[in-house]
Every structure is written in C-alpha cells, then in structure tokens.
C-alpha positions as CSV (number, residue, x, y, z in Angstrom):
1,X,0.0,0.0,-0.2
2,X,1.0,3.4,-1.0
3,X,1.3,6.1,1.5
4,X,-1.1,8.3,-0.2
5,X,-3.6,4.7,0.0
6,X,-2.9,4.9,3.7
7,X,-3.5,8.5,4.5
8,X,-6.7,7.9,2.1
9,X,-7.9,4.9,4.0
10,X,-7.0,6.5,7.2
11,X,-9.3,9.6,6.6
12,X,-12.2,7.2,5.3
13,X,-12.2,5.5,8.2
14,X,-12.4,8.6,10.7
15,X,-15.0,10.7,8.6
16,X,-17.1,7.4,8.0
17,X,-17.0,7.6,4.5
18,X,-15.1,6.6,1.6
19,X,-12.4,8.8,0.4
20,X,-10.7,8.5,-3.1
21,X,-8.1,11.1,-3.8
22,X,-8.2,12.1,-7.3
23,X,-5.6,15.1,-7.1
24,X,-2.6,15.9,-4.9
25,X,-1.1,19.1,-4.9
26,X,1.9,20.4,-3.0
27,X,1.5,23.5,-1.1
28,X,3.9,25.4,1.0
29,X,3.8,24.4,4.7
30,X,6.6,26.2,6.3
31,X,10.6,25.1,6.8
32,X,9.7,21.8,9.2
33,X,7.2,19.8,7.0
34,X,6.4,18.9,3.4
35,X,2.6,19.6,3.1
36,X,-0.1,18.8,0.2
37,X,-3.7,19.1,-0.8
38,X,-5.6,16.3,-1.4
39,X,-8.8,16.4,-3.6
40,X,-11.4,13.9,-4.5
41,X,-15.5,13.4,-4.4
42,X,-15.9,17.2,-3.4
43,X,-13.6,16.8,-0.7
44,X,-10.5,18.4,0.1
45,X,-7.7,17.9,2.9
46,X,-4.5,19.5,3.9
47,X,-1.8,16.9,4.8
48,X,1.7,17.5,6.6
49,X,4.6,15.0,6.1
50,X,7.4,14.2,8.2
51,X,9.5,11.2,8.8
52,X,7.9,8.5,11.3
53,X,10.1,9.9,14.4
54,X,7.7,13.3,14.2
55,X,4.3,11.0,14.7
56,X,4.4,12.6,18.3
57,X,4.6,16.4,17.0
58,X,1.6,15.7,14.7
59,X,-0.2,14.1,17.9
60,X,0.0,17.1,19.9
61,X,-0.4,19.5,17.2
62,X,-3.9,17.7,16.3
63,X,-4.6,17.6,20.2
64,X,-4.1,21.7,20.1
65,X,-6.2,22.5,17.3
66,X,-9.0,20.4,19.2
67,X,-8.3,22.5,22.3
68,X,-8.6,25.8,20.7
69,X,-11.7,24.4,18.8
70,X,-13.4,23.4,22.1
71,X,-12.8,27.2,23.4
72,X,-15.4,27.9,20.9
73,X,-13.4,31.4,20.4
74,X,-11.1,31.5,17.4
75,X,-11.6,29.4,14.0
76,X,-8.9,26.7,13.5
77,X,-8.5,24.2,10.7
78,X,-10.1,21.1,12.5
79,X,-7.8,17.9,12.8
80,X,-8.8,14.6,11.0
81,X,-6.5,12.0,11.7
82,X,-2.7,11.5,12.4
83,X,-0.8,8.1,11.2
84,X,2.5,6.4,9.9
85,X,3.2,4.7,6.9
86,X,6.5,3.5,5.5
87,X,8.5,5.4,7.4
88,X,6.5,8.7,7.2
89,X,4.4,10.1,9.6
90,X,1.3,12.5,8.6
91,X,-1.2,15.0,9.9
92,X,-4.7,15.7,7.8
93,X,-6.4,18.5,8.9
94,X,-9.6,20.2,7.3
95,X,-8.5,22.3,4.3
96,X,-9.3,26.1,4.4
97,X,-9.0,28.2,1.7
98,X,-7.5,31.0,3.3
99,X,-6.1,34.4,2.4
100,X,-4.2,37.7,3.8
101,X,-5.9,39.2,6.8
102,X,-7.8,42.5,6.5
103,X,-8.8,45.2,8.7
104,X,-12.0,43.5,9.5
105,X,-10.3,39.9,10.0
106,X,-7.7,41.7,12.4
107,X,-10.6,43.4,14.5
108,X,-12.5,40.0,14.7
109,X,-9.2,38.2,16.0
110,X,-8.6,40.6,18.5
111,X,-11.8,40.3,20.2
112,X,-11.7,36.3,19.6
113,X,-8.2,36.1,20.7
114,X,-9.3,37.7,23.9
115,X,-12.0,35.3,24.3
116,X,-9.7,32.4,24.0
117,X,-7.4,33.6,26.8
118,X,-10.6,33.6,29.0
119,X,-10.5,29.8,28.7
120,X,-8.4,28.9,31.8
121,X,-7.3,25.7,33.8
122,X,-6.1,25.2,37.3
123,X,-2.5,24.9,36.7
124,X,-0.1,26.2,33.9
125,X,1.3,24.1,31.4
126,X,-0.6,21.4,29.8
127,X,-1.0,17.7,29.6
128,X,1.5,17.0,27.5
129,X,4.6,18.3,25.7
130,X,4.6,19.5,22.3
131,X,7.2,21.5,20.2
132,X,7.8,24.9,19.4
133,X,9.2,24.9,15.6
134,X,11.0,21.4,16.0
135,X,12.1,22.3,19.7
136,X,10.4,20.0,22.1
137,X,8.0,22.3,24.6
138,X,8.0,21.2,28.0
139,X,4.4,21.7,29.4
140,X,5.0,20.0,33.0
141,X,2.0,22.0,35.1
142,X,3.0,24.0,37.8
143,X,0.7,26.0,40.2
144,X,3.2,29.3,40.3
145,X,3.6,31.1,36.9
146,X,7.4,32.1,37.7
147,X,8.2,28.6,38.3
148,X,6.9,27.4,35.1
149,X,8.1,29.9,32.8
150,X,11.7,30.1,34.8
151,X,12.1,26.4,34.4
152,X,10.2,24.9,31.5
153,X,10.7,28.1,29.1
154,X,13.7,30.0,29.8
155,X,15.9,27.7,31.6
156,X,15.2,24.9,29.2
157,X,16.4,27.0,26.1
158,X,19.2,28.3,27.7
159,X,20.7,25.0,28.6
160,X,20.1,23.8,25.0
161,X,21.6,26.9,24.0
162,X,24.8,25.8,26.1
163,X,24.4,22.5,24.6
164,X,24.5,24.1,21.2
165,X,27.8,25.7,22.2
166,X,26.3,29.0,22.8
167,X,27.1,29.1,26.5
168,X,29.7,31.5,28.7
169,X,28.3,34.7,28.5
170,X,25.0,33.9,27.6
171,X,24.6,31.4,30.2
172,X,26.0,33.8,32.7
173,X,23.7,36.6,32.1
174,X,20.8,34.2,31.6
175,X,21.5,32.8,34.9
176,X,21.2,36.1,36.5
177,X,17.9,37.0,34.8
178,X,16.5,33.7,36.1
179,X,17.4,34.6,39.9
180,X,15.8,38.0,39.4
181,X,12.7,36.5,37.4
182,X,10.1,37.2,40.3
183,X,10.8,40.6,40.6
184,X,8.9,41.4,37.1
185,X,5.8,39.8,38.9
186,X,5.5,41.5,42.2
187,X,1.9,43.3,40.7
188,X,1.2,40.8,38.1
189,X,-0.6,37.6,38.9
190,X,-1.6,35.9,35.5
191,X,-4.3,33.4,35.1
192,X,-3.4,30.2,33.2
193,X,-5.1,30.8,29.8
194,X,-5.1,28.9,26.5
195,X,-2.5,30.1,24.5
196,X,-1.7,29.8,20.9
197,X,1.9,29.7,22.0
198,X,3.5,30.3,18.5
199,X,1.3,33.2,17.4
200,X,3.4,35.0,14.6
201,X,2.1,36.6,11.8
202,X,2.7,33.7,9.3
203,X,0.4,31.7,11.9
204,X,-3.1,33.6,11.3
205,X,-4.9,34.4,7.9
206,X,-8.6,35.0,7.1
207,X,-11.4,33.1,5.3
208,X,-13.1,34.9,2.2
209,X,-15.8,36.3,4.8
210,X,-13.1,37.9,6.9
211,X,-13.4,35.1,9.5
212,X,-10.3,35.3,11.0
213,X,-8.1,31.7,11.6
214,X,-5.2,30.7,13.3
215,X,-3.3,27.5,12.9
216,X,0.1,25.8,13.7
217,X,-0.3,25.9,17.4
218,X,2.2,25.3,20.1
219,X,-0.5,25.5,22.7
220,X,-0.2,25.7,26.9
221,X,-1.5,27.3,29.6
222,X,0.0,30.4,30.7
223,X,0.2,34.1,30.9
224,X,-2.0,35.6,28.0
225,X,0.9,38.5,27.4
226,X,2.9,35.8,26.2
227,X,1.1,35.7,23.2
228,X,0.4,39.2,22.6
229,X,4.2,39.7,23.2
230,X,4.8,37.5,20.1
231,X,2.8,39.1,17.4
232,X,4.8,42.0,18.1
233,X,8.2,40.1,17.5
234,X,7.9,39.7,13.6
235,X,4.9,41.9,13.2
236,X,2.2,41.1,10.6
237,X,-1.0,42.2,12.8
238,X,-2.4,45.5,12.4
239,X,-3.5,48.0,14.6
240,X,-7.0,47.4,14.9
241,X,-6.1,43.5,16.2
242,X,-4.5,45.5,19.2
243,X,-7.1,48.1,19.7
244,X,-9.8,45.1,19.5
245,X,-7.9,43.2,21.9
246,X,-7.2,46.0,24.5
247,X,-11.1,46.8,24.2
248,X,-12.0,43.3,25.3
249,X,-9.1,42.8,27.9
250,X,-6.9,45.6,28.6
251,X,-3.3,44.9,29.3
252,X,-1.4,46.7,32.5
253,X,1.5,48.9,32.0
254,X,4.0,46.2,33.0
255,X,3.4,44.4,30.0
256,X,5.9,46.5,28.2
257,X,8.6,45.3,30.0
258,X,7.5,41.7,30.2
259,X,7.0,41.7,26.4
260,X,10.7,41.2,26.3
261,X,10.6,38.8,28.6
262,X,8.6,36.5,26.9
263,X,10.1,37.1,23.6
264,X,13.4,36.3,24.8
265,X,11.9,32.8,24.7
266,X,11.4,32.7,21.1
267,X,14.7,34.5,20.2
268,X,16.6,31.6,22.5
269,X,14.6,29.4,20.4
270,X,15.4,30.9,16.9
271,X,19.2,30.7,18.5
272,X,18.7,27.2,19.0
273,X,17.3,26.0,15.7
274,X,19.1,28.6,13.3
275,X,22.2,29.0,14.8
276,X,24.3,32.2,16.2
277,X,22.9,35.5,14.2
278,X,20.6,35.3,17.0
279,X,22.9,35.3,19.9
280,X,23.5,38.8,19.7
281,X,19.9,39.5,20.2
282,X,19.8,37.2,23.0
283,X,22.4,39.0,25.1
284,X,20.9,42.1,24.3
285,X,17.3,41.2,25.4
286,X,18.8,39.6,28.6
287,X,20.8,42.8,29.4
288,X,18.0,45.0,29.0
289,X,15.8,43.1,31.3
290,X,18.6,43.0,33.7
291,X,18.3,46.7,33.7
292,X,14.8,46.7,34.3
293,X,15.1,44.2,37.3
294,X,17.6,46.4,39.1
C-alpha cells in the first residue's frame, strides 16, 4: 500500500465515508514539514508529512487544534487524523481556503483571541509536551507561573543553547536573569490562559468572509501576555487587532517590560534552531531585562 493510499484509508475510517483522492497538490507548509492538498469527490484535506519520528509532534498539534476549537473562540482548521506509514508520519486537517488578513479580520481576531484567553485551567502548562518549531516544548504543569516560565521555558532554552555551543556569557547573564525573574511579577498575577503559543504573523490568516483563522499551534496554559508579545516580535498584526484586544481585555502597563521577557524565549529558540546570528539579540534582550530588574 502506498503512503497516499494509507492516508486515504485513514481519512475514510475517521470520517465514516470513502475518500478516494483524485488529485494531490504540493503546497507551502513551512520549513519543518512537507505539505500537500488532497482532493477528490468534493472533499479536500490539508496533509502534513514528516519522518516517522515526528508522529508525536503531529499528535500534539492535532490535540492542540482540538483544544482551541473546544474553546469556541477562534476558528482553526479541524484535525481529521494522524498516522504513520512506510517510514513517514502524517497529520490530516481540514482544508480551508485562506487568504491575507484584513482590517476587519484583524479586529475580529483581537476580540476572539481575548475570548480564547478567558479559557483557563487550574495550573500552568498542559497535559503533554509539544514542540515550538521543531524544538521540544516542555509543559509540565505548575501551580506557580514564575516557576513554570523559569524552568520550562527560559532555563530549558538556555541549557539547550549551552549544549549547542552558545554558553559562556549567555549562560551567565541568563542565570542572573532567572534569579531575578520574580521581580517582574510583584504586581502581576496571571491566570493560566489557553495560549496559541506560536502566534507570529505567518500563523494567522482569514477566510473569504473575513473570519480570522489561526493554525500551527504550540499550545499551553500560561500568561496571556506571552501570546500578545509574540505578535509584536515579527510583526504581521494590524493596529485594529491590538485596539480590539485591549478593548476586550486591557493589559496593564507592566506588559511593555514583560514583552521582552516573553519574546526572549522565542529568540532563544531561534538561536537553537538557526544558529549564532541570534546570539547578539538574546544577549541584548537579557541585558535590557537585567537593567529593568535593578
């Protein structure tokens, strides 16, 4: 049985109706996976492919999409099935005809993201690990946000950076920041909000009717400011998005400092994924934060 036949069979079993793909189109799917659109009999599906060792990554993404869908806040492509065949793993999700965001979709997304963040749970983290890009993301639950963010976000990335040969001053400055982390949360006590976790401009779009869509999540429950911070790291979100979010659920003034703290996690991850060109940016962020911490 070919990989295509195995995927079609899995779709058929999950959906309860026979799916026979008549066409397969290769589509853009980022730098981690190979992606394709399968079409046949009036049905269309988006398929991500990787080697067999990545199956758990796809299962976690599927569960993350379901978690967001269950919040009944922001539209996501619904997961269909995951599996493995002939040395390759796959994730099949609903195919959505998405395009560029608009002022209207940006405004809707601001309100809907705030609604998603109002979905909370008792502890920070999530029931399982997932990935941020291709890096493992540890979601061991904690009752205290500072502990969670220090141990499972910043320390994890700093230790990985040291293993990748980016230690010395980065490790020393980073350890000092970890010691002072509590100082950024003296008057800020976040709820464990449902987060997309990887909300940069390339992970949101809009349907033809301007309904916003988010995808490729790295979910966990954490400080909602972490999602907002990442939207500012690489751009791609309009002013109406921020105005709508603040209208729905304002942020306090301390966010401007904590924004750097939350984006440090992602810049460290880029250092670990893509190499030394991000080292200077990491050190700059850490030194700026150390200056803020006194």
